[in-house]
N, C-alpha and C positions, 0 to 999 in steps of 0.2 A: 417532411415525411415522404417526399417524392421518391426517395431511393428505394422504397419497399417494392415498387414494381420492378426495378432493375434487379433487386435481390432475388425476386421470384424468377425472373428470366434466367439469371445465372444458375439457379437451382433446377432449371428445367421444367418450370411450371407453365401451365397453359391458362389463357384468359379467353372466356367464351364471349359471345356477342352481347350478353346482358351485363358485361363488366363484372361477372362473378368469377372469382379466381378459383381454379382447381389446383390444389396443392398436393401432388403425389409425394413431394418431399416431406410432408408432415406425417407420413406414415411412420417415420422414425423420429427420433428426438430432433428438435429444431436445431439447425446449425448455429454456432455461436454468433456469427455476424448478424444474421437476421434477428435472433432473439435479443441481442444487445441493442439493436436499432429500435425494435418495438418497445422495449422496456424504457430505454433512455428517453425516447421521444414522448412516450406516455407520461413519464414522470416530469418531464419538462413542461408539458402542455397542461397539466392539472395538478392541483394540490392534493396530495395523498398522504395517508397515515401509514404508509408502508416503507419505512426507511430501509428495511432489509432487502427490498427489491432493487435498491441502487446497485447492488453487486449481483450480477446474474448468476454467480455460482451458488447463491443461496436460494434460488428459485428455479425449480425444474418442472417443466411441463411437457408431457408427451401428447403429441397431436395425432389424431386418427380421423380420416374423412368418414362421414356418415352417409349411408345411402339415402338419397332423397330424390324428389322429382327435379326436372330441369329448371322449374320456376324458382325453386328454393335450394339451388345448388350451392349452399354455403358450407364451408368446412367446419367441423366441430372438433373440439379438443377435450381431452380428459385431464382435468387439473388435479394435481396432487397437493399435499400439504407443503407449507413453507418449511424449508430445511432448518432455518434458524430457530423457530419456535415450535414446530410440529403442530401448528394450529390450522384449522380449515379456513378457506377463503369464503367471505360472505360479500355479496354485491350490495353496495350502498348507493347506487345511482338513483334509486327510487325513493319514495317517502319512507318506506319501511325496509329494513334489511332483509334480503332474501338469500338463501344458501345457493351456492353454485350447483350442488348435487352432482359434482363430478363432471360437468359439461361446460365448456367455454365456447362461445360462437365467435368466429371471425367474419366480419361482414366487409366486403370490399366495395369501396365507393370511389367516385371521381372527385378529385380535389380541384376546386375552381375558386380562386380568391380566398375568402375566409369561410365559405360555406361548403359543406359536403353534399353533393347531389347524387342520388343513387340512379342507377340504370342509364348513365350518360355514355354516349359512344365516342365523345371527343377524345382524342389521344393524349391525355396527360397522365401523370403518374398515379398509380393505385394507392389507396390509403387503407390501412386496417384500423377499424374502430374498435377499441378495447374498452370494456366497462371498467368503472372504478371499483376497487375492492378494499376491504379493510379486514383486519384480523378480529375474530370474536371468539368468546368462550362458548358460545351457543351456536348450534347449527341452524337457527331460525325457526325450526319447527318444535323446539323444546323437547325433542326426543331424549336428549341427554339428561334434562331436568326430570323427565318422567321416570327414566331408568334409575336415577339417583333416589327419587322418592320411593320407588318400589323396592329398592334395596334396603331401605331403612325400616326398622320395626315400627309398626303403626302406633304402638303405644309410646314411642319416643317422640313426644310432642316437640321438645326443644330442637331435636335434629331436623325435623320437618320444617319448623319455622325458620331455622337458620338457612336452609336451602332456598326457601321461598323468599326470604328477605334479601338474599344475595342475587337472585335471578329474576324474580317477578317484579315488574315496575308498574303495570297498570292493569285495568280490567281485561284488556285483550290478551295479555299474557296469561291471566287466570283461565280464560276460556280455552286457550291452547293446551294448557296443562291438564285441565279437566277433560278435554276431548281425548288427549292421549291416554289418560288413565281409564276413561270409559271404554276405549277400543280394546284395552288389555284386561277389562273386567276387574280392575282393581278398585272396587267400589268403596271400600273402607278408607283407602288412601284418598280417593276423590272427595269423600265427605270431610276429611281433615283439611284438605285444601280449601273446600267451600267454606268451612267454618272460620279458617284463618282469614280468608278474604272478607267474610262478613264482619268479623270483629276488628279487622285492621282498617286502615284508612282507604283501602282500595274499594271496598264495597262490593255488593253483588247485584246483578241485574237479571233480566229475563233469560239471557243466554246462559248464564251460570246455572239457573234453576233447570232450564231445559236439558243442559248437558248432564246434570246430576240425575235427573229423571231417566234419561237415556242410559246412564250407567247402571241404575237400579234395574232397568228393564233388561239389559244384556245379561245381568247376573240372575235373572228370574225372581227378583224381589219386588213383586208388584205392590205389596202393601206399603213398603217404604216409598215407592214411586208415587203412590196415591197420597201418602202423608206429606211428601214434599210439595205436591201440587196444592194441597189444602193450605200449606204454610205460605204459599205465594199469595193466596187470598187474604190471609191475616196480615201479611207484610205489604198489602196493597200493590203487588206487582202484577200487572196485567199480562196474562198468557197470550201467546200468539199461535199461529197455525202450527209452528214447529213444536211448541210445547204440547199442544193437544195430540199431535201425531206421535210424539215420544211417549206420552202417557197411554194412548191407545195401543201402541206397540208393546209396552210393558205389560198391560193387562192381557193382551192376546197371547204373549209368550207364557204368561202365568196361567193360561187356561180360563181366564175370566172373560169370556166373549160377551155375555150379557152386560157386565159392567162396562165393557168397552163401548157397547152400543149406547148405554146411558151417557157416557162421556160425549159421544157424538151428538146426542140430542141437546145436552147442556151447551155444547160448543155452538150449535146452530142458534139456540136461544140467546146466547151471549153476543150474537152478531158476527161470529167468526165463520167464514164460509169454508167448508171442507173442500179438499182437493182430491185428485185421483189417488195420491199416496194414502190418504186417510181411508178410503174405501178398499184399496188394495190390501192394506194392512189388516182390515177386518176380514176380508175374504180369505186371506192367507193365514188366519189364526191357527195356532197349534191344535187347539180343540176345535177342529173345523166346524163351521156353522152348518146347520141342516140345509138341505136343498131349498126348502121353502124360504128360510131366512136369507140365504145367499141370493136367491132370485129377487127377493124384495129389495135388497141393497143394490142389486144390479139395475133394477127398474128405477130406483131413486137416483142413481148416477145419470141415467139417461134423461130424467126429468130436469136435473140440475144443469144439463148440458156439459157434463164433464167428459174428458177424453177417455175413451175405452181403449186401453192398450193391451199388449200381449200378456202382461202380468195379470190383468183383470180376467182375461179369457181363461188362462191356465188355472188360476185359483178357483174360478167359478166352475169349471169343468171338474176339478178335483172334488169340490163340495158336492156336486151332483152325483159324482161317482161313489162317494162315501155313502150316500143314501140309496144307492142302487138305481138311481134315475138316469139310466144311460140314454134314454130318448131325449130327456131335457138337456143333457150334456151335448148331444148331437145338434139339438136345436140352437143352443148357444153358439156352438162352433160354426154352424152355417150362417147364423146371423152376424157373427163377427166378420166373416168373409164378405157379407153384403155391405157391412159398414166400412169396408176397406181397411180393416185393422191389419197391420203388417204382421202376419203370423210367422212364427219361426218353428224350428224343429221341436222346441220344448212344448209348444201348444199342440202339435201333432202327437207328441209322445204322451201328453196328458189324456187326450181323447182316445188314443189307442189303448192306454192302460185301463180306461173305463170300459171300453169294449172287451178287453181281455177278461176283466172281472165278470162281465155279463156273459162270457162265452161266445161273443159275436166275432169270430175270427174272420168271417167274410167281410164285415165292415172294416176291420183293421187292414185287410189287404187292399180294399178300395182306397183307403186313406193313403196308403203308400203310393198308389198310382197317382193320386192327386198331388202329392208332394213332388213327384217327378214331373208332372205336367206344369206345375207352377215354378219349377226351377229351384225348389227348396231342397238342399242336400240333406239326406237323412243322416242321423247320427248313429253311434253304436247303441245308444239307448233306444232308438226307434226299432232296430232289429231285435234287441233284447225283449222288448215288450211283445212284438209279434211272435217271437219264438216261445215266449211264455204261454201265449194263447194256444199255440200248437202243442205245447207240452201238456197242458191241462186236458186237451182232447186226445192225447196219445198219438198225434199225427207227426210221427218222427221223420217221415220222409219230407214233409213240408218244412220241418225245422232244419233239416240238412240243406234243402234248397235255399232257404233264407240265409243260412251261413255262407253258402257260395255266392249269393247275390251281395252280401255284405262285403266280401272280399273283392268283388268286382268293382265296388265303389271306392276301393282303396282304403277301407276301414279295417282296423286291426281288432279282432275279437278280444274281449277282456275276460276276466275270471267269471263274471256273471253270465256271459254268453256261453261259455263252456259248461257251466253248472246247469244252465237251462237245457242245453243239448243232452246232457247226461240224464236229466229228469225226463226229457221227452222219450229217450230210449227206454227208460225204466217203465214209464206208463204205457208205452207201446209194446211191451213184452220182449224187447230186444236188449236184454241185460248183457249179453256178450259184447255187443257193439258199444255199450256204455263203458265197459271196462277198457276199451281201446282208446277212449278220448284222452286220457292222460298223456299218451304218446304225442298226440297233436299239440297238447298244451306245452310239452317240453320243446317241441319243434318251433313253436312260435314264441317261446320264452315267456309264457304266462304263468304266474304263480298260482299254486293250488292253495285254497283256504279251507276253513272248517267245513263250509257247505260242500265243497268239492269232495272231500274225503267222506263226509257223511252220506252224500248221494251215491258214491261208489260202494259204500258198505250196504246201502239199500239194494243196489244192483246185485251184490253177492247174496243178499237175503232172498231175493226173488229166484235166484238160480240154485239156492240151497248150498252155496259154497261158503260154509262158515269158516273153514280154515283160511280161505282167501281173504275173507273179511278181517280175520285177525291179523293177517299180513299187512293189509292196508292200514289198519290201526297202528301197527308197529311203525310203518313208514311215516305216519302222521306224527307220532310222538318223536321220532328221530329227527324230523325237520323242525320240530319246535312249534308245530301248529296246535293250538289249544283245543281240545275236544269240548263239546257242550252236552246238554241233556239229550238232544236228538241223536248225537253220535253214539252214546251208550245205549240208548233205546234201540237203535238200529243194530248194534252189535248183539244185544240180547235176542232180538227177533231173528237174527241170522242163525242162532243156535236152535231155533224151534224145529226146523226140518229134521235135524239129526238127533233131537232130543237130548242135547248137551246141557243138562240141568246144572251140573257142577261148574262147567265153564261159564254159564250164564250168571251163577252166583258170584263167581270170581270177578266178572265184569262189573256187577253191581257194587262189590266191595271196592274195586278200583275207582269207581265213580265217586264214592264218598272220600277217597284219598285226595281227589282234586277239589274237594270242598263243595261238590255238587250234590244236592239232594234229589232223590228220585221223584219224578212227577207222576201224574196219572198214566201217561203213555208208557213210562218205564215200568211201572207196576203191572200194567196190562200185558206188556211184552213178556215179563217174567211169569205171570200166571199162564200165559199161552204156552210157554216152553214147558212148564210143569204139567199142564194138561195134555200136551202132545206126548210127553213121556209117560203118561198114566199115573203120575204122582199127584193124586188129588189132595192128599193131606198136606203136602208142601205148598200146593196152590192156595189152600185155606190159610196156611201160615203166612204166606205173602200178603193175603188179604188182611189178616190181622195186623201185620206190620204196617200196611197202608193206612188202616184206620188209626193206629197208634201214632203215626206220623202226621195225622190230620190232613192227609191228601184225599180230596173228595173222589169217590169212585164214580165211574160212568156206566152207561148201559153196556159198553163193551166189556167192562170189568165183570159184570154179572153174567153176560153171555159166555165169557171164557170160563168162569167158575162153574156154571151150569153144564157146559160141555164137558169139562174135566170130570165132574161127578157123574154125569150120564155115561161117559165112556167107561167109568169104573163101576157101573151098575149101582150107584148110590142115589137111588131115586128120591128117597126121603130128604136127603141133604139138598138135592137139586130143586125139589119143590119148595123147601124152606127158603132157599135163595130167591126163588121166583116170587114168593110172597113178601120177602123183605124189600124188594125194589120199590113199591109204593111208599114204604116207610122212609126211604131215603130220598123221596121226591123224584123218583125216576119212573118213567112209563115204559113198559115192554114194547119193543118194536117187532118187526116181522122175523128177524133173526132169533129173537128171544123165544117167541112162540114155536118156531120150527125146532129150536134146540130142545125145548121142554117136551114137545111131542115126540121127538126122536128118542129122548131118554125114556119116556113112558113105553114106547113100542119096544125098545131094547129090553126093558124089564118085564114085558108082556102084560103091562097094565093098560088094557084096551079101553076100559071105561074111563080111566083118567085121561087117556089121550083124546077121547072124544069130548070130554068136558073142557079140556084146554082148547080144543077146536071151536067149541061153542063160544067160549070167551073171546077167542080170536075173531070169530065172525061178528060178534057183537061190537067189537072195536072197528069194524069195517076193513079188516085185513083178510087176505086170502093166502093160503099156503102155496109154496112153490110146487113144482112138479114132483120132486122126490118125496116131499112131505105128503102130498096127495096120495101117492102110492102106499105109503105107510098107513095113512088113515083108512084107505080102502081095505087094507088087510085087517085093521082093527074093526071095521064095520062088519066084515065077514065073520070074525071071531065072536062079535057081540050080537049078530043078527040084526043089525041096523040097516035093513035093506033099502028103506026109503032114503036114508042119508047116503047110502052107497050109490043109488041111482042119481041122486042130486050131484054127488061129487064126480061121477062119471060124465054127466052132462056138462058140468063146468070145465072139467079137464079137457073134454073134446072141443068145447068152444074156444078154450085158450090155445090149444095146440093146432087147430085147423087154420091153414093160411088163408088170407083174404084173396079173392080172385083178382089179381092184378093182370096187367097186359102180358107180363112175362109168363105168368102161370097159364093163361089161356093159350099163349103161343106154344108152351111146352106140351099142353094137352093136345093141341092140334097136330104137332109134329109126331107125338106118339100114336095118335089115331091114323095119321097118314102112313106110318110104318106098318100098322096092322092091317091096313086095307090091301087086299090082294090086287095085283096088277093084272 
């Protein structure tokens, strides 16, 4: 095999100082002389089961160098199938066959005597060491067996057993098949394989039970997973840490957090020590634990001396955020930094999301500065969270600034980023700028989704552009983007300013064509359109339709109905609706009282207006400025001078500004202007 080095030199290859060969010639198909030399010498030096390799025309390999460091600068090749049989190559140099997976490594060594010594610098011929291969019907990972089983009808027991009898030889093969079926959530097929192994001579062990429990967990069948675990006890198969983790994961996915904690306790009583994965699974449960329970598990981890990793921190922060305990979330985050936990962008995104829900945008911006100081590159999700905080506060200028900073990091905004920016413009009263965002999305080739179109329709609603809203809806359907309930609710609300009752009714009819039923927000929007158009009878019809559809009304529903009846001077109906609210389990709010008082004043029912005011005051609410002026007019009509003086005093106290530094400065400047020189 000394001629390999000369062959490489003839082909223009280079040899570096570490005796690793660089083969630029392998970028194309290997030349016939070198390939024949490799194959013939390999077949001569080892016993092989590849008679088809004797003729090089039946074996074709395309080599391509793979980028790697200078220390491991060995060429790699991509192996194809054997031309004679069309079967893949499987390595048999080890104890168990392993698939090539498309990559063949050529390692160059120095040949000295009968031994091959690597990294030698003495100048003798280079030798290419090639692994031994054989042909196999399986790729080693049993993927083809799994696909065959999934293609068979589950009820066809004979066909399944035929495949298993032909391909599965021992318990390890059963584990591989079960693992492949579990990853594909084919739990019924996995159960058939498990029962076959149990009833055949192969038998089942703890790994088979664990894989079956994991399969049940992936499919959300926690009851079956628990039943399988109990069967292990009856069959006297001792569970291990992986079994308990699989069961806890299945229970957490199924929303059974308390049961998962019970499994943890029984696990500890049985002498099996939980690990970090156990606690991380509990903290990351779908029905996220309360902040108190999550913190208790966290303290337990520290007492057991378990490793606190980034997954623990992120899950714990999310649990605290769900309970509104943003201070506890910040405490855990800072404590993780003190414990020298290697935090990543996901941990920062989690704590920023908690701050966003609490409206603490200042803390979020400080965290972004910490990321920069620690050299942690922010992700697109980081900026999306910060922009969502700005959107909730209506700080659209800061949202635009964050968008620019995101681009300065070389990050590409996604659909969520642009949706958040549109929402920030809407909340900040800049609906015209919101309608210009789609142009930027087209320029950056970002697709618009349902949320994008819905938010744009909301922008048209704020600007009273109902015709433009209908155009956007037309573009949405033309692109094949499916609308949802929020889309139709926004469309109906956009008709409110123009009083387009007929168009709003058409939108609701189209909504039902999509198989979507109106919800509370949709009905409220429809009642608001009818009320704005002065059609109080149609508004009541919509309410009756709402009750018939078993959609629960809200306080907004009654406020819109009372306003519609009050504008039509139907005070009796408005008062009836006001008194129906407690029967529906709803309590009037400030808007309700103000709307009823406005209806009473419009109908010149001064005594009734003052009675509503007394009820309002009894509930600890005070009317706004416009309602106070209406009530003062009612007091004059009824001669309630004491009440009038009380309202004047409260109104004066409410409207008088507090003496701030700016106010004192303004007064001083005005006094200075009036002082003669």
